[in-house]
C-alpha positions in Angstrom: 147.2 59.5 125.1 144.5 57.2 123.8 141.9 55.9 126.3 141.0 52.4 125.2 138.8 49.7 126.7 142.0 47.9 127.8 143.6 51.0 129.3 145.6 54.0 128.2 148.1 54.0 125.3 150.7 56.7 125.7 152.4 58.6 123.0 155.7 57.0 121.8 159.0 57.9 123.2 160.8 56.8 120.0 160.0 58.2 116.6 160.1 54.7 115.1 156.8 53.8 116.8 155.0 57.1 115.8 153.3 55.6 112.7 151.8 52.8 114.6 150.6 55.1 117.4 149.0 57.4 114.7 147.2 54.3 113.3 145.9 53.4 116.7 144.7 57.0 117.3 143.1 57.2 113.8 141.1 54.0 114.2 140.4 54.2 118.0 136.8 55.1 117.7 135.8 52.5 115.2 138.0 49.5 116.2 138.6 49.8 120.0 137.8 46.5 121.6 138.1 44.5 118.4 140.7 41.7 118.3 142.6 43.4 115.5 142.9 46.7 117.5 144.0 44.9 120.6 146.6 43.0 118.6 148.0 46.2 117.1 148.0 47.9 120.5 150.0 44.9 121.9 152.5 45.1 119.0 152.9 48.9 119.6 153.5 48.4 123.3 156.0 45.7 122.7 157.8 47.8 120.1 158.0 50.8 122.5 159.3 48.5 125.3 162.0 47.0 123.0 163.1 50.4 121.7 163.3 51.9 125.2 165.4 48.9 126.3 167.6 49.3 123.2 168.1 53.0 123.8 169.1 52.4 127.4 171.9 50.1 126.3 173.2 52.6 123.8 173.0 55.6 126.2 174.4 54.3 129.3 
C-alpha cells in the first residue's frame, strides 16, 4: 500500500496493473501531490476497477 496525500493506493489485484503500481511506488516520494502523479494514480485506479469488473464477468 502507498500512502499518498490523496489517500491510500492498494496493491493491484490484477497482474496487468502491476507495472503502473510499481511506477507509483517508485516515484511516490518525489512526485506525490503533483498533477502528473495524481493523473497516473487515477489511471491506475480506473484500470484496476475495469479489470476487476471484467474478471467478474468472466468468472461468474
